[in-house]
Each structure stands twice: as structure tokens, then as C-alpha cells.
Backbone as ProteinMPNN parsed JSONL, in Angstrom:
{"seq_chain_A": "MKPPSDDYPVDACLSLEDERAIVNATHRYAAAIDRRAWDELDEVFVADAYVDYSFVPELRGTDAVKEFVSATLKHLDSTQHMVANHQVAADGDGAKSRCYLHAQHTRRGVEGGANYVVGGIYRDRWTKAAEGWRIAERYLEILWIEGNPAVVRPDS", "coords_chain_A": {"N_chain_A": [[-96.719, 27.899, -106.975], [-95.614, 31.236, -107.34], [-93.089, 33.223, -108.99], [-91.306, 36.062, -107.571], [-92.404, 39.419, -108.272], [-91.22, 41.573, -110.966], [-90.906, 44.099, -110.111], [-89.1, 46.583, -108.688], [-89.084, 48.846, -106.595], [-87.759, 52.085, -105.812], [-88.101, 52.888, -103.196], [-88.065, 50.575, -101.761], [-85.737, 49.657, -100.684], [-83.061, 47.81, -99.215], [-80.701, 47.729, -96.436], [-77.319, 48.538, -97.263], [-75.559, 46.582, -96.328], [-77.278, 44.353, -95.967], [-78.138, 43.983, -98.631], [-75.706, 43.483, -99.925], [-75.029, 41.058, -98.61], [-76.961, 39.336, -99.652], [-76.394, 39.39, -102.407], [-73.831, 38.262, -102.221], [-74.511, 35.71, -101.343], [-75.707, 34.655, -103.621], [-73.48, 34.476, -105.223], [-71.98, 32.609, -103.715], [-73.601, 30.367, -104.065], [-73.203, 29.831, -106.889], [-70.412, 29.344, -106.878], [-70.223, 27.108, -105.154], [-71.589, 25.188, -106.611], [-69.949, 24.97, -108.919], [-67.573, 24.064, -107.753], [-68.329, 21.656, -106.847], [-69.146, 21.45, -104.265], [-71.35, 20.501, -102.565], [-72.536, 20.477, -99.976], [-72.181, 23.08, -99.127], [-74.375, 24.424, -100.044], [-76.2, 24.374, -98.052], [-75.735, 26.67, -96.727], [-76.842, 28.588, -98.267], [-79.52, 28.173, -98.906], [-82.71, 28.043, -97.133], [-83.736, 25.352, -94.993], [-86.148, 24.127, -95.897], [-86.467, 24.993, -98.48], [-87.998, 26.06, -101.578], [-87.614, 25.182, -104.883], [-87.675, 25.899, -108.312], [-86.484, 24.961, -111.135], [-87.372, 25.072, -113.701], [-87.104, 23.169, -115.76], [-87.298, 20.714, -114.704], [-89.047, 18.594, -112.317], [-90.461, 20.43, -109.583], [-88.521, 21.234, -106.726], [-88.241, 20.502, -103.243], [-86.796, 21.503, -100.385], [-83.448, 21.595, -99.087], [-81.876, 19.281, -99.235], [-83.003, 17.936, -101.402], [-82.397, 19.721, -103.464], [-79.594, 19.636, -103.405], [-79.243, 16.922, -104.067], [-80.319, 16.872, -106.686], [-78.681, 18.767, -108.163], [-76.21, 17.611, -107.844], [-76.503, 15.05, -109.064], [-77.008, 15.926, -111.649], [-74.694, 17.332, -112.409], [-72.306, 16.06, -111.613], [-71.03, 14.311, -113.355], [-69.85, 15.83, -115.293], [-67.074, 17.414, -116.965], [-66.377, 20.035, -116.401], [-67.848, 23.051, -115.056], [-69.183, 26.349, -115.275], [-70.721, 28.712, -113.58], [-72.113, 31.849, -113.795], [-73.291, 34.796, -112.241], [-75.022, 37.871, -112.492], [-75.843, 41.405, -112.766], [-77.534, 42.117, -110.605], [-80.537, 42.714, -108.81], [-82.056, 43.878, -105.924], [-84.486, 43.959, -103.368], [-86.447, 45.06, -100.556], [-89.066, 43.024, -99.292], [-91.848, 42.671, -97.82], [-91.408, 41.056, -94.789], [-89.061, 39.969, -95.586], [-86.891, 39.638, -98.399], [-86.442, 40.196, -101.924], [-84.957, 39.121, -104.996], [-83.357, 39.403, -108.23], [-81.327, 38.057, -110.734], [-79.114, 37.751, -113.502], [-78.195, 34.765, -115.186], [-75.497, 32.881, -116.488], [-74.568, 29.911, -117.634], [-72.132, 27.603, -118.183], [-71.516, 24.389, -119.383], [-69.443, 21.603, -119.591], [-68.396, 18.647, -121.181], [-66.249, 16.445, -122.297], [-65.962, 14.317, -125.219], [-68.589, 13.644, -125.803], [-71.0, 12.785, -128.112], [-71.899, 15.045, -130.616], [-70.905, 17.345, -129.571], [-69.066, 19.133, -127.039], [-70.062, 21.096, -125.335], [-72.563, 22.882, -123.49], [-74.651, 25.504, -123.018], [-76.432, 27.743, -120.931], [-78.578, 30.477, -120.647], [-80.18, 32.693, -118.41], [-82.586, 33.871, -115.929], [-82.495, 34.165, -112.478], [-84.958, 34.316, -110.057], [-85.539, 35.169, -106.828], [-86.774, 34.595, -103.496], [-86.122, 35.736, -100.264], [-85.197, 35.017, -96.894], [-84.362, 36.219, -93.646], [-82.306, 34.643, -91.516], [-80.937, 33.604, -88.329], [-78.341, 32.957, -88.995], [-77.943, 34.481, -91.228], [-78.895, 35.833, -94.5], [-80.985, 33.743, -96.449], [-82.007, 31.766, -99.241], [-85.408, 31.298, -99.767], [-87.207, 30.717, -101.731], [-86.596, 29.826, -105.067], [-86.612, 30.566, -108.46], [-86.015, 29.679, -111.78], [-85.837, 31.214, -114.867], [-85.443, 30.228, -118.027], [-83.807, 31.794, -120.629], [-82.423, 31.353, -122.977], [-80.758, 28.722, -124.812], [-77.839, 27.059, -125.808], [-75.882, 24.845, -127.787], [-75.047, 21.417, -127.022], [-77.42, 19.421, -125.628], [-77.032, 16.845, -124.715], [-74.788, 16.828, -123.22], [-75.372, 17.362, -120.54], [-76.887, 15.183, -119.844], [-76.869, 12.334, -117.953], [-76.83, 9.742, -119.044], [-75.673, 9.891, -121.513]], "CA_chain_A": [[-96.11, 29.082, -106.474], [-95.22, 32.207, -108.378], [-91.88, 33.995, -108.705], [-91.569, 37.453, -107.195], [-92.578, 40.367, -109.407], [-90.001, 42.271, -111.403], [-91.019, 45.475, -109.627], [-88.058, 46.928, -107.652], [-89.257, 50.274, -106.362], [-86.673, 52.75, -105.144], [-88.341, 53.003, -101.749], [-88.054, 49.236, -101.152], [-84.321, 49.332, -100.531], [-82.504, 47.241, -98.002], [-79.42, 48.321, -96.117], [-76.214, 48.104, -98.171], [-75.049, 45.381, -95.734], [-78.19, 43.269, -96.35], [-78.075, 43.799, -100.073], [-74.418, 42.809, -100.194], [-75.078, 39.661, -98.133], [-77.812, 38.615, -100.588], [-75.61, 39.206, -103.624], [-72.746, 37.305, -101.922], [-75.073, 34.349, -101.265], [-75.883, 34.155, -104.992], [-72.158, 34.084, -105.655], [-71.633, 31.36, -103.032], [-74.307, 29.297, -104.781], [-72.496, 29.507, -108.12], [-69.112, 28.762, -106.553], [-70.419, 25.793, -104.595], [-71.986, 24.327, -107.766], [-68.785, 24.738, -109.766], [-66.547, 23.332, -107.02], [-68.961, 20.404, -106.399], [-69.199, 21.552, -102.795], [-72.803, 20.403, -102.412], [-72.985, 20.821, -98.616], [-72.191, 24.521, -98.938], [-75.672, 24.909, -100.392], [-76.913, 24.559, -96.822], [-75.523, 28.078, -96.266], [-77.468, 29.438, -99.246], [-80.983, 27.925, -98.848], [-83.361, 27.551, -95.926], [-83.853, 23.862, -95.043], [-87.305, 23.701, -96.657], [-86.549, 25.858, -99.691], [-88.717, 25.628, -102.761], [-86.836, 25.538, -106.081], [-88.25, 25.592, -109.594], [-85.483, 25.146, -112.189], [-88.213, 25.188, -114.909], [-86.972, 22.086, -116.704], [-87.413, 19.479, -113.928], [-90.063, 18.784, -111.262], [-90.103, 21.377, -108.547], [-87.789, 20.616, -105.599], [-88.573, 21.023, -101.933], [-85.774, 21.205, -99.348], [-82.035, 21.734, -99.494], [-81.387, 17.937, -99.584], [-83.465, 17.659, -102.764], [-81.619, 20.584, -104.362], [-78.215, 19.044, -103.502], [-79.317, 15.653, -104.829], [-80.555, 17.179, -108.086], [-77.513, 19.358, -108.816], [-75.14, 16.616, -107.818], [-76.816, 14.069, -110.09], [-76.943, 16.547, -112.962], [-73.417, 17.952, -112.745], [-71.106, 15.358, -111.145], [-70.375, 13.615, -114.456], [-69.277, 16.78, -116.243], [-65.64, 17.781, -116.798], [-66.318, 21.33, -115.724], [-68.982, 23.983, -115.209], [-68.898, 27.719, -114.825], [-71.975, 29.464, -113.384], [-71.881, 33.258, -113.467], [-74.476, 35.548, -111.98], [-74.703, 39.279, -112.661], [-76.936, 42.346, -112.897], [-78.376, 41.878, -109.433], [-81.486, 43.701, -108.257], [-82.492, 43.398, -104.619], [-85.458, 44.897, -102.735], [-87.203, 44.575, -99.407], [-90.305, 42.41, -99.697], [-92.472, 42.285, -96.586], [-90.405, 40.773, -93.761], [-87.896, 39.4, -96.243], [-86.379, 40.336, -99.542], [-86.539, 39.487, -103.189], [-83.882, 39.54, -105.905], [-83.246, 38.764, -109.525], [-80.017, 38.225, -111.348], [-78.913, 36.992, -114.738], [-77.348, 33.567, -115.09], [-74.849, 32.34, -117.679], [-74.003, 28.665, -117.149], [-71.39, 26.801, -119.151], [-71.339, 23.015, -118.957], [-68.538, 20.931, -120.523], [-68.088, 17.215, -121.027], [-65.531, 15.98, -123.501], [-66.255, 12.961, -125.699], [-70.021, 13.451, -126.016], [-71.363, 12.94, -129.515], [-72.643, 16.276, -130.85], [-70.191, 18.503, -129.047], [-68.707, 19.066, -125.622], [-70.522, 22.264, -124.575], [-73.972, 23.204, -123.341], [-74.717, 26.812, -122.312], [-77.764, 28.207, -120.603], [-78.744, 31.862, -120.154], [-81.473, 32.849, -117.805], [-82.784, 34.788, -114.797], [-82.937, 33.647, -111.183], [-85.814, 35.16, -109.252], [-85.462, 34.554, -105.506], [-87.379, 35.203, -102.267], [-85.134, 35.559, -99.222], [-85.564, 35.213, -95.472], [-83.187, 36.437, -92.839], [-82.188, 33.712, -90.394], [-79.887, 33.974, -87.396], [-77.079, 32.769, -89.705], [-77.852, 35.425, -92.325], [-79.891, 35.715, -95.523], [-81.103, 32.451, -97.131], [-83.085, 31.668, -100.244], [-86.586, 30.511, -99.377], [-87.762, 30.263, -103.005], [-85.782, 30.126, -106.251], [-87.249, 30.291, -109.751], [-85.177, 29.927, -112.937], [-86.484, 31.426, -116.147], [-84.447, 30.037, -119.071], [-84.049, 32.691, -121.754], [-81.846, 30.775, -124.186], [-79.897, 27.557, -124.654], [-76.992, 26.845, -126.95], [-74.996, 23.712, -127.645], [-75.464, 20.006, -127.009], [-78.071, 19.054, -124.347], [-76.545, 15.538, -124.246], [-73.673, 17.053, -122.265], [-75.869, 17.283, -119.168], [-77.646, 13.947, -119.624], [-75.936, 11.332, -117.44], [-76.82, 8.53, -119.87], [-75.034, 10.143, -122.838]], "C_chain_A": [[-95.678, 29.985, -107.653], [-93.953, 32.953, -107.978], [-92.213, 35.406, -108.278], [-91.691, 38.3, -108.43], [-91.23, 40.984, -109.785], [-90.046, 43.743, -111.027], [-90.057, 45.706, -108.483], [-88.091, 48.396, -107.39], [-88.107, 50.848, -105.551], [-86.866, 52.806, -103.65], [-88.377, 51.628, -101.037], [-86.619, 48.738, -100.939], [-84.031, 48.673, -99.222], [-81.238, 48.008, -97.618], [-78.376, 47.793, -97.119], [-75.652, 46.754, -97.662], [-75.945, 44.171, -96.064], [-78.152, 42.957, -97.833], [-76.817, 43.06, -100.449], [-74.407, 41.348, -99.759], [-75.908, 38.792, -99.082], [-77.037, 38.352, -101.874], [-74.456, 38.188, -103.378], [-73.293, 35.879, -101.842], [-75.322, 33.8, -102.664], [-74.539, 33.743, -105.563], [-71.673, 32.78, -105.018], [-72.353, 30.177, -103.675], [-73.544, 28.862, -106.045], [-71.161, 28.848, -107.855], [-69.248, 27.36, -105.994], [-70.768, 24.787, -105.715], [-70.746, 23.979, -108.547], [-67.683, 23.933, -109.078], [-67.072, 21.972, -106.563], [-68.983, 20.304, -104.86], [-70.663, 21.564, -102.363], [-73.291, 20.832, -101.025], [-72.962, 22.303, -98.335], [-73.542, 25.155, -99.344], [-76.563, 25.075, -99.167], [-76.803, 25.993, -96.283], [-76.174, 29.077, -97.239], [-78.985, 29.383, -99.143], [-81.447, 27.678, -97.442], [-83.595, 26.058, -96.098], [-85.003, 23.384, -95.909], [-87.519, 24.549, -97.908], [-87.346, 25.218, -100.791], [-87.909, 26.099, -103.979], [-87.516, 25.0, -107.324], [-87.221, 25.957, -110.669], [-86.11, 25.184, -113.595], [-88.105, 24.029, -115.87], [-87.071, 20.71, -116.003], [-88.568, 19.652, -112.947], [-89.557, 19.708, -110.15], [-89.466, 20.593, -107.377], [-88.212, 21.272, -104.302], [-87.505, 20.521, -100.945], [-84.346, 21.222, -99.923], [-81.474, 20.364, -99.916], [-81.808, 17.595, -101.01], [-82.713, 18.49, -103.789], [-80.208, 19.989, -104.505], [-78.235, 17.74, -104.285], [-79.459, 15.9, -106.326], [-79.276, 17.732, -108.726], [-76.339, 18.387, -108.845], [-75.319, 15.594, -108.941], [-76.658, 14.646, -111.496], [-75.522, 16.918, -113.37], [-72.189, 17.114, -112.427], [-70.353, 14.645, -112.271], [-69.731, 14.529, -115.493], [-67.812, 17.029, -115.951], [-65.5, 19.097, -116.065], [-67.616, 22.101, -115.953], [-68.501, 25.349, -114.784], [-70.244, 28.469, -114.787], [-71.642, 30.879, -112.998], [-73.223, 33.958, -113.289], [-74.099, 37.048, -111.988], [-76.011, 40.107, -112.725], [-78.012, 42.146, -111.824], [-79.307, 43.076, -109.166], [-82.018, 43.09, -106.989], [-83.434, 44.431, -104.031], [-86.037, 44.23, -101.512], [-88.537, 44.049, -99.94], [-90.981, 41.876, -98.419], [-91.406, 42.155, -95.486], [-89.128, 40.256, -94.306], [-87.365, 40.298, -97.352], [-86.635, 39.515, -100.815], [-85.345, 39.992, -104.059], [-84.057, 38.847, -107.25], [-81.83, 39.033, -109.982], [-79.954, 37.354, -112.603], [-77.976, 35.826, -114.469], [-76.795, 33.248, -116.49], [-74.124, 31.079, -117.172], [-73.427, 27.824, -118.277], [-71.187, 25.416, -118.573], [-70.478, 22.302, -120.024], [-68.326, 19.503, -120.146], [-67.476, 16.72, -122.36], [-66.015, 14.588, -123.908], [-67.749, 12.661, -125.91], [-70.328, 13.692, -127.495], [-72.247, 14.211, -129.678], [-72.016, 17.522, -130.279], [-70.077, 18.472, -127.568], [-69.313, 20.178, -124.754], [-72.038, 22.418, -124.613], [-74.047, 24.46, -122.488], [-76.152, 27.221, -122.125], [-77.687, 29.642, -120.151], [-80.112, 32.01, -119.556], [-81.49, 33.866, -116.696], [-83.204, 33.969, -113.584], [-83.774, 34.701, -110.516], [-85.953, 34.491, -107.88], [-86.227, 35.328, -104.475], [-86.439, 34.8, -101.134], [-85.776, 35.722, -97.846], [-84.272, 35.384, -94.698], [-83.22, 35.561, -91.598], [-81.074, 34.248, -89.476], [-78.508, 33.909, -88.062], [-76.886, 33.755, -90.858], [-78.952, 35.157, -93.346], [-79.793, 34.354, -96.233], [-82.221, 32.492, -98.145], [-84.197, 30.763, -99.745], [-87.235, 29.921, -100.619], [-86.85, 30.724, -104.136], [-86.546, 29.679, -107.506], [-86.216, 30.617, -110.876], [-86.005, 30.091, -114.177], [-85.349, 31.271, -117.184], [-84.783, 30.929, -120.222], [-83.489, 32.115, -123.061], [-80.94, 29.59, -123.817], [-79.075, 27.441, -125.972], [-76.107, 25.616, -126.732], [-75.715, 22.372, -127.57], [-76.12, 19.627, -125.686], [-77.622, 17.679, -123.832], [-75.45, 15.702, -123.225], [-74.165, 16.913, -120.829], [-76.761, 16.07, -118.867], [-76.691, 12.863, -119.169], [-75.794, 10.066, -118.311], [-76.162, 8.712, -121.235], [-73.559, 9.806, -122.846]], "O_chain_A": [[-95.425, 29.533, -108.769], [-93.748, 33.278, -106.809], [-93.295, 35.904, -108.589], [-91.166, 37.967, -109.492], [-90.256, 40.923, -109.035], [-89.293, 44.547, -111.577], [-90.185, 45.092, -107.424], [-87.244, 49.139, -107.885], [-87.545, 50.164, -104.695], [-85.889, 52.773, -102.902], [-88.687, 51.551, -99.849], [-86.347, 47.539, -101.01], [-84.689, 48.951, -98.22], [-80.759, 48.841, -98.387], [-78.552, 46.738, -97.727], [-75.31, 45.887, -98.466], [-75.443, 43.098, -96.398], [-78.136, 41.793, -98.233], [-76.867, 42.101, -101.219], [-73.847, 40.495, -100.449], [-75.58, 37.624, -99.288], [-77.022, 37.228, -102.375], [-74.162, 37.361, -104.241], [-72.606, 34.936, -102.234], [-75.165, 32.599, -102.884], [-74.457, 32.767, -106.308], [-71.041, 31.953, -105.676], [-71.773, 29.101, -103.813], [-73.276, 27.677, -106.241], [-70.804, 27.886, -108.536], [-68.445, 26.492, -106.337], [-70.269, 23.662, -105.722], [-70.503, 22.803, -108.818], [-66.942, 23.204, -109.738], [-66.329, 21.207, -105.949], [-68.857, 19.229, -104.273], [-71.142, 22.57, -101.841], [-74.334, 21.475, -100.905], [-73.635, 22.765, -97.413], [-73.803, 26.31, -99.008], [-77.552, 25.808, -99.206], [-77.639, 26.458, -95.508], [-76.06, 30.287, -97.044], [-79.662, 30.403, -99.273], [-80.688, 27.162, -96.622], [-83.647, 25.558, -97.222], [-84.883, 22.364, -96.587], [-88.655, 24.777, -98.324], [-87.376, 23.995, -100.929], [-87.566, 27.276, -104.085], [-87.886, 23.828, -107.4], [-87.105, 27.118, -111.061], [-85.383, 25.321, -114.579], [-88.961, 23.905, -116.746], [-86.938, 19.672, -116.651], [-89.033, 20.777, -112.762], [-88.367, 19.74, -109.837], [-89.834, 19.452, -107.096], [-88.507, 22.467, -104.271], [-87.339, 19.324, -100.712], [-84.112, 20.902, -101.088], [-80.681, 20.291, -100.855], [-81.02, 17.009, -101.753], [-82.422, 18.002, -104.881], [-79.699, 19.862, -105.619], [-77.335, 17.483, -105.084], [-78.814, 15.237, -107.139], [-78.833, 17.203, -109.745], [-75.566, 18.373, -109.803], [-74.377, 15.313, -109.683], [-76.231, 13.951, -112.418], [-75.176, 16.83, -114.548], [-71.108, 17.425, -112.927], [-69.152, 14.402, -112.145], [-69.135, 14.055, -116.459], [-67.362, 16.872, -114.816], [-64.623, 19.261, -115.217], [-68.366, 21.845, -116.895], [-67.536, 25.485, -114.031], [-70.815, 28.808, -115.823], [-70.967, 31.109, -111.994], [-74.159, 33.754, -114.062], [-73.013, 37.433, -111.553], [-77.114, 39.561, -112.735], [-79.204, 42.028, -112.106], [-78.927, 44.242, -109.277], [-82.392, 41.918, -106.968], [-83.215, 45.634, -104.172], [-86.114, 43.004, -101.428], [-89.069, 44.568, -100.921], [-90.707, 40.754, -97.994], [-90.598, 43.063, -95.293], [-88.164, 40.108, -93.554], [-87.386, 41.526, -97.261], [-86.985, 38.336, -100.775], [-84.827, 41.094, -103.879], [-84.785, 37.864, -107.388], [-81.224, 40.06, -109.676], [-80.662, 36.354, -112.725], [-77.082, 35.906, -113.626], [-77.491, 33.328, -117.502], [-73.185, 31.172, -116.381], [-74.133, 27.396, -119.19], [-70.748, 25.263, -117.433], [-70.765, 22.396, -121.218], [-68.109, 19.163, -118.983], [-68.153, 16.612, -123.383], [-66.423, 13.787, -123.067], [-68.112, 11.515, -126.173], [-69.938, 14.72, -128.049], [-73.22, 14.395, -128.947], [-72.522, 18.628, -130.472], [-70.898, 17.853, -126.891], [-69.09, 20.191, -123.544], [-72.696, 22.13, -125.613], [-73.559, 24.476, -121.358], [-76.984, 27.075, -123.02], [-76.82, 29.995, -119.352], [-81.098, 31.521, -120.107], [-80.542, 34.633, -116.526], [-84.146, 33.179, -113.65], [-83.36, 35.856, -110.413], [-86.435, 33.363, -107.789], [-86.33, 36.553, -104.546], [-86.012, 33.648, -101.058], [-86.749, 36.454, -97.667], [-83.24, 34.797, -95.024], [-84.078, 35.733, -90.732], [-80.377, 35.207, -89.807], [-77.619, 34.698, -87.742], [-75.789, 33.857, -91.406], [-79.846, 34.348, -93.095], [-78.708, 33.879, -96.569], [-83.241, 33.152, -97.95], [-83.964, 29.62, -99.353], [-87.743, 28.8, -100.6], [-86.392, 31.867, -104.157], [-87.05, 28.558, -107.583], [-85.633, 31.701, -110.895], [-86.796, 29.212, -114.518], [-84.416, 32.074, -117.215], [-85.89, 30.868, -120.758], [-84.035, 32.372, -124.134], [-80.44, 29.475, -122.698], [-79.575, 27.693, -127.068], [-75.637, 25.377, -125.619], [-76.857, 22.236, -128.011], [-75.412, 19.519, -124.685], [-77.805, 17.372, -122.654], [-75.205, 14.791, -122.434], [-73.439, 16.393, -119.982], [-77.315, 15.951, -117.774], [-75.783, 12.497, -119.915], [-74.752, 9.411, -118.299], [-76.107, 7.77, -122.025], [-72.896, 9.962, -123.871]]}, "name": "protein", "num_of_chains": 1, "seq": "MKPPSDDYPVDACLSLEDERAIVNATHRYAAAIDRRAWDELDEVFVADAYVDYSFVPELRGTDAVKEFVSATLKHLDSTQHMVANHQVAADGDGAKSRCYLHAQHTRRGVEGGANYVVGGIYRDRWTKAAEGWRIAERYLEILWIEGNPAVVRPDS"}
């Protein structure tokens, strides 16, 4: 699968209400991750969502996403995922978006330092369900990494 294009034409606008709902869903994702509220991801993704975090095998389904993020982050002392610079556009019957990611991961007592920071771009395809907008496909492009990768390795 391929991420959506970076083309966001002016005439492909959604209503402000739809655009705001999509941006809010990206914020709900970040908040759920940082609060370890894994089940809240059911309100962000469609049940059979496709997710490519670029550094692990591709994931299919919300349960696989929850299992992966839980296993990766539950041993950390804290995380802070921030998303910004949102672009949203209509895309056929759905929508597409992109936003920047800045993710701080902290775990004290790890040899080599307690911090691991990732900067990147989320590119998403959205579908509108009865419950609202949900991510159908998510692609993460990592732009930079700083710090100690052992922080996010459970065996460290």
C-alpha cells in the first residue's frame, strides 16, 4: 500500500466541522497513547485499519495496533506525542491528512541515556463511519531520531 499524496488542492476542502473532527481524532490518538488508554484507539481507527509505522512489520486491525503500541510503550516512565501542522483534504468518498509528529520517550535507568525522540510525518486516509471520522490507513515517515533507542526496547 502507498501513503496518500502530499497534494492538498484548495478545491478539495472538507467542511470545517469534518476537518476539525479529523484533527481532533489525531489529538485523541496522541492522548490515548500517552495516557496508556489503549482501548480509546477503537475510537480513532476503523476495525480493520492498516498501519505502517515504517520500523516494524505492517499492522492490520485495531487490535494489532493496540497490542503493538502497548508492548512498545508500557515499560516507559513517560511519553509525550505531539501532532501539529495539519493538512486535511477530501479524497474520493473519504479524506486524507498529514501532520507532523514529535514523540518523546523517557525511561530512567537505561544505559546510554533516558530519552529517545522521534520526529516524523503521519499520512492518513480517513473514512466517515456512523460514529464519525476514523483512520483507515496510517503511514509514518520518520524524518529524524535523537537519543537512546534502548529506551524503547523492552529488553533493555
